[in-house]
N, C-alpha and C positions, 0 to 999 in steps of 0.2 A: 396501427401502434398504440402499444398499452401505455394506460395513463400510470401505472406503476412505477415508481423510481426505484432504479437498483443503484444504490448509492456504493461508490468504491471510494474507498483512501489508499492514496500513494505516500508512503513515506520509506526513510532510510536513515542508515547512520553506519558508523564505525563499529565492526563488533570486535570483542575482546580476542576472540580466536577463530577459525575458520570450521571450527566441530561443532560449534553453539551458537546460539541466537542471542546471546547477552551484549549488549551494546557496551564501548566504552566511557561514552557520557550522554547520559539521557537529556541533560541538558543542550546536547547539540545535534540531538536529532533534526532530521530534515523533514519538516511536515509540506511535502509537495502540494498536496492538496485533495478535495473531495470532488468526483468526477460523477456525473448521472448516469453514467452507462460503461461496462467493462472497457469496451473500444477505445473510449478517451482516455480511463486510467491506464491501461498498457501502453499507450502513444506516450503519456508521460513518463511510466515506468521506464521503459526503453530510452528516453532521451537521457534520463537522470543516470541511469545504469550504463550508458555508452559514455555520457560525460566524465562517469568516476572509474573507467575501467582500468585505469593505471595503478588505483589503489584496491589491492586484492580483499582488503578486510572491509571495504564499503559494500554494502547490501541495501538494495530498494526491494519493499514487499507491495503488494496491491492486497488489500483486506476489504472483502467482501460484506460492507457496513450494513447492507438489506438483509443478509443471512442473522447478523447478530441483532437487529432490531425486531425482525420475525422468524424465530429458527423455527417454527412449524411450517412456515409459508403458506399460511391461511388469511393472510391480510390482515390479522389482526393482534394488535401491540399489547 
């Protein structure tokens, strides 16, 4: 098992329209959490997406934080 953390952020909110990725109200974003790997982030994402399936404007996302923290992938920040 690798010691390298592959952090992922799961968040979502209501979009202004279905054509763009602009949120209606940034103050109402749902920050689900930060997860240590993609599998646990995907599990949280699926649960939130399923819970809000009745609202077509709700969208949840998984952000690969480890790629933002180390864009070159060389382990140096």
